[in-house]
N, C-alpha and C positions, 0 to 999 in steps of 0.2 A: 484549425490545425489539420494535420494529415489523419488518415484513418487509423494509423498506428499510434498516434500521439494526440492526447487531449490536454491542452493547457487551461487550467482553471484560473481565469483572470478576474474573478469576482473581486470587487474592492475590499470586502471583509477578509478574504483569503490573502490578498496582497498586503494589506495593512498588518495583519497578524504575523505574516511571514517576516516583514521588515522588523517588527519587534523581536522576533526570535533570532534574527541575524545579529543583533547588537551584542557585542561582547560583554556588556555590563548587565545584561538581562540575567536575573537570578535563576537558580535551578528550579525553584518553585514556580516562578513565572513562566519559564521555558516549558515546563511540564504541563502547566495549565493551558498555555497557548497551543501546544501541540495537540492536546485533547480537543480544544475548540476548533482548530483548523481541520482536524480529522473528521469532525461532524460535517463540515462543508464539503470536504473532498468525498466523503462517503455518499453524499447526495448525488454527486456527479458519476462516481464509479458504478453506482447501482441503477443509473438511468437505463431505460430500455429493457428492464427485466420482463420476462414473459408474464402476462396477466391472464386471469380467468375470472369467472364470477361465482359467487356463492349466495344462496338465498338466506337472508337474515331478517329478523324482525326489528324494525325501529320502533320507538314509542308510538308511532302513528300508523305504520302499516308494514307489510312485508316488502322486500325489494331484492333485486339481484345486484349485489354489491361487488365491486372489483377487489380482487385479492391476488397476491403473487402466486403464480403457478409453479408446481414442481416441488422437488425436495428442498429442504433448508439449504441456504447458502453455506459455503465453507470459507472461513477466513484462515489464512496461513501466515503467521508472523515469522519473519526472518530475524532470529535473535541476534542481539538483544534489543536493539533500537526499535525493531518492528513493533514491540509491545506498546510503544507510545501511540502509534496509529491504531493498533488493534483495539485498545480500550475505547477510543472514541467511536470507531465503527460499530463496536458492540453496543454502545449506547443506543444506536439507531436500529441495529439488527440483533436484538438480544437473543433470538432463538438460533442464531447461526452456530454451526459446528466449528470447532477451532482446532487448528493444528500448529505445530511449531517445527521449524527447521533451524538447527544451530550451525552457523558457519562463521569462521573468522578468517580474516585476510592475512596471509603471510606477508609481512612488511617488506621482505626482500623481493619476492617474486610477484607480489600483488595478486596471487592466485588464491581461491577459496579453499579452506580446509573444513570438511564437515565433521562435527562432533555429536550431532543429535538430530533425530528426525522422528516425529510422531504425528501421523496424519489421520483425519477422519476416514470412515469407511464410505464406500459407494461414491467416490469422487467423480466417477464417470457420469453420474446422474445429477451433479451439482455444478452451479457456477462457483468457481474458486477465485477468490480475491487474495493475491499475495501482497503483503504490506511490508515496506521497508522505507524509512524516511529518505535515505540517500541512494540514488542510482548514480554511482561514480564510475568505476571502470566497467561495471556491468557484469563482471566475472561471477561474483557471488549471486547476483540476481538470476543470471542465466543458469547457474548450477542449481539454484533452488527450484526453478521452473522445470529443469530436467527431472528432479526428484518428484515433483508434483505430477508431471506427465507419466513418469514410471509407475505411479500409484493409480493411474487410470484416468486422470482428469483430461478432458478435451476442451472445456470451456473455461479459460483462465483470463483474468485481468490483473494487471500489476499497478499498485497504487503507491506513489512515493511523494515526498514533499518537495525535494529538489532533484534535478537530473542534470548531468553533464552531457554534452554532445557525444562524447566518446561512449558513455554508457548506453545512450539511446541507440547508437549505431550497433553496438555489440548485441543488445537485446533484439534489435530488428534482424540482425544476421542470424542469431541463434534461434529466435522464436518469433518469426514474422506474424504468427497467428495470435500473439498475445498483445492486446492493446495496452498502452501505458497512459495513466492519468497522473498528472503532476501539477504542482502549483507554480513551478518556475523551471526554466532551462537556463542554467548559468553559463559562464563564458568557456570554462575549460577545466582540466585537471592540472594540478601542480606535479612536481617530480615525485612526491610521496603518494600520489593518487587521491588527493583530497580535492573536493570541488571548490573552485574559486569563482566569485567571492565567497560563496557558501555560507556556512554558519558554524564551522568547526566540526568536531566529532559529536554527532547527535546523541549517541549513547552516553558519552561522558557528560554532556550538558544536561541530559535528562535525569541521570542518576547521580550527578555530582561526583563523578570519579575522574581520574586523570590517567 
């Protein structure tokens, strides 16, 4: 894929995503699959982290062992559906600092409305991974990255489960320095701004709400 977009086409990712797309998949199964797939996506989005070495003692001898360099990562969940990806990424990076940005989409204008923001300190020294399952219009995602940058972050990656071409274009226009990692690029948005074929509303399906 392009430098701006990484498509994770691993067979396990694609298989689990297909199960999530099915309308008959239960809330419990959807939530479990999202956590499982987020582990696999986290592997990709954390690729190329800066490394250094630290002297440790194995049972046999000392060695210079590779470890991640720098301050702890920061994960920022775009509420509420972002929490589904957040939990899985935290399984792999449990020491990460965590922030939350609350945005909802005005159903008439499709523009984001902010209602909450709480971010970790020293974002300028951290890799920040913003997580939201759906990159649809891209308006909420771009607004969330605006807030993250305003808090000082300069090294940001965006992790999503599904992306629409319109959302990718919007993010590339607003934040060309923020690479996107996703499991699939779907066909288009419908008139209501939902991804087609998509999987419906990720938050509703994850939390069992309508």
